[in-house]
C-alpha positions as CSV (number, residue, x, y, z in Angstrom):
1,M,84.9,75.2,-24.4
2,N,88.3,73.3,-23.8
3,R,89.4,70.3,-25.2
4,R,88.7,68.2,-22.4
5,T,84.8,69.9,-22.0
6,L,83.9,68.9,-26.0
7,L,85.4,65.6,-25.5
8,S,82.9,64.9,-22.7
9,A,80.1,66.5,-24.3
10,A,80.8,64.0,-27.2
11,A,81.1,61.2,-25.2
12,A,77.9,62.1,-23.3
13,A,76.0,62.7,-26.3
14,I,76.6,59.0,-27.4
15,L,75.5,58.0,-24.7
16,A,72.7,59.6,-24.6
17,A,71.8,58.5,-28.5
18,G,72.7,54.8,-27.1
19,S,70.0,55.2,-24.5
20,F,67.3,56.0,-26.5
21,S,67.8,53.8,-29.5
22,A,68.0,50.8,-26.3
23,S,64.5,52.2,-25.1
24,A,63.1,52.6,-28.6
25,A,64.2,49.2,-29.6
26,P,60.9,46.8,-30.5
27,L,59.1,44.5,-29.1
28,K,60.0,40.7,-29.9
29,E,56.7,39.1,-31.0
30,L,55.5,36.3,-29.6
31,K,51.9,34.8,-30.8
32,I,50.0,32.7,-28.3
33,A,46.4,30.5,-28.9
34,A,44.3,30.8,-25.9
35,T,40.9,30.0,-25.2
36,P,39.2,33.0,-23.9
37,V,38.6,31.7,-19.8
38,P,40.6,31.9,-17.8
39,Q,43.3,31.8,-20.3
40,G,42.8,34.9,-21.8
41,E,41.9,36.6,-18.8
42,V,45.8,35.2,-17.1
43,L,47.5,36.1,-20.7
44,K,45.8,39.9,-20.6
45,F,47.1,39.9,-17.1
46,V,50.8,38.8,-17.8
47,K,51.3,41.4,-21.4
48,P,52.3,44.4,-20.1
49,I,54.5,41.9,-17.8
50,L,56.0,40.8,-20.5
51,A,56.3,44.1,-22.4
52,K,58.9,45.1,-19.8
53,E,60.9,41.9,-20.2
54,G,61.0,43.1,-24.1
55,I,57.9,40.7,-25.1
56,D,55.7,41.9,-27.3
57,L,52.1,39.1,-26.1
58,K,49.7,38.7,-29.1
59,I,46.7,37.1,-27.7
60,I,44.9,35.3,-30.4
61,E,42.0,33.5,-28.6
62,F,39.4,30.4,-30.1
63,T,36.4,29.2,-28.3
64,D,37.1,25.6,-29.9
65,Y,40.0,22.8,-28.5
66,I,41.1,21.5,-32.2
67,A,41.7,25.3,-33.8
68,P,44.7,26.4,-31.1
69,N,46.5,23.1,-32.1
70,A,45.9,23.3,-35.8
71,A,47.5,27.2,-35.5
72,L,50.5,26.1,-33.5
73,D,51.2,23.3,-36.0
74,A,50.1,25.7,-39.0
75,K,53.3,28.2,-37.6
76,E,50.4,30.8,-37.0
77,V,51.0,30.9,-33.7
78,D,54.1,30.3,-31.5
79,V,52.9,28.7,-28.2
80,N,49.6,28.0,-27.3
81,F,47.8,27.0,-24.0
82,Y,44.5,25.6,-23.3
83,Q,44.6,22.3,-22.9
84,H,45.6,19.4,-20.5
85,Q,48.6,16.6,-21.0
86,P,46.5,14.2,-21.8
87,F,44.6,15.9,-24.5
88,L,47.9,16.7,-25.9
89,D,49.1,13.5,-26.4
90,N,46.3,12.5,-28.1
91,A,46.5,15.7,-30.5
92,V,49.7,14.3,-31.3
93,R,48.9,10.8,-31.7
94,Q,45.3,10.7,-34.0
95,R,46.7,14.6,-35.2
96,H,50.4,13.9,-35.7
97,I,50.5,18.0,-34.7
98,N,54.4,18.7,-34.1
99,A,53.5,19.7,-30.1
100,V,55.3,19.2,-26.9
101,R,54.5,20.8,-23.3
102,V,56.8,23.8,-22.8
103,A,55.6,23.7,-18.4
104,P,52.1,23.6,-16.4
105,I,50.8,26.6,-15.2
106,Y,47.4,25.3,-13.2
107,I,44.2,22.9,-12.7
108,L,40.6,23.9,-14.0
109,P,38.9,21.4,-12.2
110,M,36.3,19.8,-14.2
111,A,32.9,19.5,-12.4
112,V,28.9,17.6,-12.4
113,Y,26.6,20.7,-12.4
114,S,22.5,20.3,-13.1
115,Q,19.7,22.7,-13.3
116,K,17.7,20.2,-11.6
117,L,19.3,18.8,-9.1
118,K,20.4,19.8,-5.8
119,S,22.9,16.8,-5.2
120,L,24.2,13.6,-7.1
121,K,22.0,11.0,-4.6
122,N,18.6,12.4,-6.4
123,V,20.0,11.2,-10.0
124,P,17.0,9.8,-11.9
125,N,16.8,6.5,-13.4
126,G,17.8,6.5,-17.1
127,A,19.1,10.1,-16.8
128,R,20.4,12.2,-19.5
129,V,24.1,13.1,-19.0
130,S,26.0,15.2,-21.1
131,I,29.2,15.4,-21.4
132,P,32.4,16.4,-23.9
133,N,32.9,14.1,-26.8
134,D,36.8,14.2,-27.6
135,P,38.5,11.7,-26.4
136,S,40.5,12.8,-23.2
137,N,37.8,15.5,-21.9
138,G,35.2,12.4,-22.6
139,G,37.5,9.7,-20.5
140,R,38.2,12.4,-17.6
141,A,34.4,13.2,-17.3
142,L,33.0,9.6,-17.3
143,L,36.9,9.1,-14.6
144,L,34.6,11.6,-12.5
145,L,31.4,9.8,-12.9
146,Q,32.9,7.1,-11.7
147,S,34.5,8.7,-8.9
148,A,31.4,9.8,-7.3
149,G,30.1,6.2,-7.7
150,L,27.8,6.8,-10.5
151,I,29.4,4.2,-12.8
152,K,31.7,1.4,-13.1
153,L,34.3,1.4,-15.9
154,R,36.5,-1.6,-17.5
155,S,39.4,-1.7,-15.7
156,G,42.6,0.3,-16.9
157,V,41.1,2.1,-19.9
158,G,42.1,5.2,-17.7
159,Y,41.4,8.9,-19.2
160,E,40.8,7.2,-23.1
161,A,37.2,5.5,-22.2
162,T,34.1,6.2,-24.0
163,P,30.6,5.5,-23.1
164,I,31.2,1.9,-24.4
165,D,33.8,0.8,-21.5
166,V,30.7,1.6,-19.0
167,V,31.0,-2.0,-17.6
168,S,28.2,-1.0,-14.6
169,N,25.5,1.4,-14.8
170,P,23.1,0.4,-12.3
171,K,20.6,4.0,-12.3
172,K,20.7,3.2,-16.7
173,L,22.6,6.1,-17.6
174,K,21.8,7.7,-21.1
175,F,25.4,9.4,-22.1
176,V,24.9,12.9,-24.2
177,E,28.3,13.1,-26.4
178,L,29.3,17.2,-27.1
179,E,31.8,19.7,-28.3
180,A,32.9,20.7,-24.4
181,A,32.1,24.3,-25.7
182,Q,28.2,23.1,-25.9
183,V,28.6,20.8,-23.0
184,P,27.2,23.8,-20.1
185,R,24.9,25.4,-22.6
186,S,22.5,21.8,-22.7
187,L,22.2,22.2,-18.8
188,K,18.3,22.8,-19.7
189,D,18.2,19.9,-21.8
190,V,20.0,17.1,-19.5
191,D,19.6,15.8,-15.6
192,I,23.5,16.6,-15.2
193,A,26.3,18.1,-17.0
194,V,29.9,17.4,-16.8
195,V,31.9,20.6,-17.8
196,N,35.4,21.7,-18.1
197,S,35.8,24.2,-15.7
198,N,37.3,27.2,-18.5
199,Y,33.3,26.8,-20.5
200,A,31.9,26.9,-16.7
201,L,33.9,30.1,-16.3
202,G,32.6,31.3,-19.4
203,I,29.3,31.3,-18.2
204,G,29.2,32.4,-15.2
205,L,29.2,28.9,-13.3
206,N,31.8,29.1,-10.3
207,P,33.3,25.4,-10.1
208,L,33.0,25.3,-6.1
209,K,29.8,27.6,-5.5
210,D,27.7,26.5,-8.0
211,S,28.4,22.1,-8.9
212,I,26.7,19.4,-6.9
213,Y,30.3,17.2,-7.7
214,L,33.7,18.7,-8.3
215,E,37.3,16.7,-9.1
216,D,39.8,15.9,-6.7
217,K,41.9,19.0,-6.8
218,R,44.8,16.6,-7.1
219,S,43.8,16.0,-10.6
220,P,46.8,15.6,-13.0
221,Y,44.9,17.3,-15.6
222,A,47.2,20.9,-15.6
223,L,47.3,23.3,-18.3
224,V,50.1,23.4,-20.0
225,V,51.8,26.2,-22.1
226,A,52.7,24.1,-25.7
227,T,54.9,24.7,-28.1
228,R,56.3,23.4,-31.5
229,K,59.5,20.4,-30.6
230,G,62.4,22.7,-30.9
231,D,60.9,25.9,-29.9
232,Q,61.0,24.8,-26.0
233,N,64.2,27.0,-25.4
234,D,63.4,30.1,-27.0
235,P,63.8,32.9,-25.1
236,R,60.3,34.5,-25.8
237,V,58.5,30.8,-24.6
238,Q,60.6,31.1,-21.2
239,K,59.9,34.5,-20.7
240,L,56.2,34.1,-20.8
241,V,56.7,30.8,-18.4
242,K,58.4,32.9,-16.2
243,A,55.3,35.2,-16.5
244,L,53.0,32.9,-15.7
245,Q,54.6,30.9,-12.7
246,S,55.1,34.1,-10.9
247,P,54.4,35.0,-7.9
248,A,52.2,38.0,-9.3
249,T,50.3,35.7,-11.3
250,K,49.8,33.4,-8.6
251,K,48.0,36.4,-6.2
252,F,46.3,37.2,-9.9
253,I,44.9,33.7,-9.7
254,L,44.2,33.0,-6.4
255,T,42.6,36.6,-5.6
256,K,40.5,36.2,-9.2
257,Y,39.4,32.6,-9.3
258,K,38.7,32.1,-5.5
259,G,39.9,28.9,-5.9
260,A,38.2,27.9,-9.0
261,V,41.6,27.6,-10.5
262,V,44.4,25.7,-9.1
263,P,47.8,26.7,-9.2
264,S,49.9,24.1,-10.5
265,F,53.4,25.2,-10.0
C-alpha cells in the first residue's frame, strides 16, 4: 500500500469515527407537564418527531390544573401544555408563578352535557348546573350559559365572572362549583354540566356528538405551550412548538379527534 493510499484510509477512518460519534450523541432532554387527554396523546405523537431533531421529550402527566404550573415554577419541568391564556394570566396574577406563553396550539371547545335532558329548551326551573370552580374556567362556563340564553352576567365582567355576577337567572339555576376534573363525573347528580373538552374526552364524551350546547369555534381559549420567562427562545422549546404546529400534527389532531379539537395554527 503506497503513502497516498495510507493517507486516504486514515482520513476515511477519522471521518467514520466522527460520523459514529455524531450519531451516538445523547439527545437533549425536554421535560413537559401536561394533562393526559388530548395533550398527552398529542405529545406522544410528536415525541418521535422531536427525537429526530435531537430532543428527548419527557412527558409528565397531571390530572389537575394546579400542579403543571407549580412544576414549571419549581423548575421540575421545562414547559407545560394544558392551559389557555386567561387561565395562565390568572395563575401568574394570583399565584405569582414564573410562566409566559410561547405559542397557541389548539382550542378545546367547552360544552354543556346532560344525562337527563336532550336540549337546553328542557332545562327545568331550579336545575342544578355543575361548572368548574377555578376562576377562568368558571367564568368561561358562565359565559357559555349566557350565550345559550340561560343567564345574564353583569356587563363587562368577562371570563372572571362568578355566580355572584349573574344578574338575571329566570330559571333559578343552582350552580354547583367543582374542580374541573370532577365536573364530568357529576353528570349523574346534576341536570346539566359545563365541561372542559379535555376532561370530556377523557371519559369518552365527544363535544361534537354528545353535548347539547357547544362553545363557538372562534373561542379565544386556545391552549398554549408555556415556559418560564426568559426561556421562550430555548432551541428545545422552539423545536417543540414547531413539531406541535407541523402539518403532520395538524392532520393527526383532525383525524383522531374529528373536530372536537380545533388547531389554532
